Residue, then its C-alpha position, 0 to 999 in steps of 0.5 A: m500499499s502506498e503512503t498516500s493512500m495510507q494517509p487518508q486511513k491515518s487521519a480518519l483513525q485520528r479524527k475517531l481515536p477521542v471518541i473510541i478512547i471515550a466510549a472504551v472508558a465509558l464501558i469500563g466505567a459502567f462496570t467499575l465505578k458503579d459502587y464508587l460513584s453512588f449515594d452509598a459511597l457519598r454517605d459512607n465518605r461524608e465526614a471525610l469529604l467535609a474535613f477535606r474541603d474545610a482544610n483545603y477549599l480551593i483544592a477541594v473546588l478544583g478537584f471537585i470540578a476536575i472530577y465532574v469534567v471526567i464523569v460527564a466527558f467519559s459519560l461515566p456513571g454518577a453524574t447526578i451523584a457529582t451534582l448532589t455532592g456539589g450541592f452537599l459539599f458547597a451549598t446550592f450556590p456556589g455549588a450549582l455554579y461549580n456543577i454548571l461549570g464542570a458539566t459545560i467543560g465536559a460536554t464541550i470535550i465530548f461534543s468536540a470528540a463526536r463532532m471531530g470524529f463524525g460530526e463534520r462528515l455526517a453533516a456534509k452528507m446530510e447537507s448533500s442529500e435530498g428528501l426527508v433528511k435534507k429537511i430535518k437538517d435544515g429545520i435544525d440549521e434554522n431554529q438552532w438555538s431555540v432546539l438547543f435549549l429545548i434538548r437542555l431544558v427537557p428532563a426526559v432528554p438524557f444528558f448524553v444524548a444532549n451532547l451528541v446529537p448537536a455534534l452530528v449536525d454540525v452546530p457550531l461550538r460557541r453556540f453549543v457552549i452558550s446553550t449548554f451553560i445556560g440550559i442546564i441552570p434550571g436542572a443543576v440549581v434543582y438538584t444541587s439544591v437537593g444535594a444541599g439538604l443532604g445533611e438531614v437526609f442522612a441524618r434520618g437514614e433516608t435517600p434524596n427524592l431524585g424525581i423531584i424534578f418531575e413534581p408540579q412546582i418544578l416541572l411546570p416552570i421548566l415546562g414554561l421555559c420550554a414553551l419559551a425556547a420553542l416559541p420561535i420554531v412555532l412562529k417561524a412554522v405558522r409564518g410559513k403556512e401564511g405564506l403558502 
């Protein structure tokens, strides 16, 4: 095989290598880290964590954000527990800020890896295709901000899905980062506040209510934000029909 024919294969492998590494680490982590990134582990180590925070606050903050980044970037189990831990260690604020920073940086890493490995080529194929695929791509392109905020705000959309889908339709990095940072604020604040109250939960020997985000007083305001994010899409659709 000639050197010129090997070059495209090498560059293709280089593009996909970050995604391959992330997938491999995620698979290994799913089987090996479940017991370490769990509510029980947080409960059993809470006194040691609080003592370390009190003695090394800055290191605790930086270490926590770094761990959160790794959990999100490699789609490891325990993102919800990490968010609770942020509230438990640092209160609702600035704990929510630390959670949002870690989640945004981690999401940006996996987004960039997926976009480099598959997104750019897939987006180009979708752009050059015809029929339904092209209409879907055009629809997303015309309403990128609204779609990005919607997939972040809707609680039923898994976080890793919201990280990968934008990469596969060639969303600009700047839009992804801004929409991620802002879009995850409601959910992050809710779960961080739950984490901030874990001291009382531990004292009662109970487990936190992780379904709180689906309770009416929490869910309805979030759905209102979803409706606000979807409004531009609806208006465009209505105007398009009026123009027919």
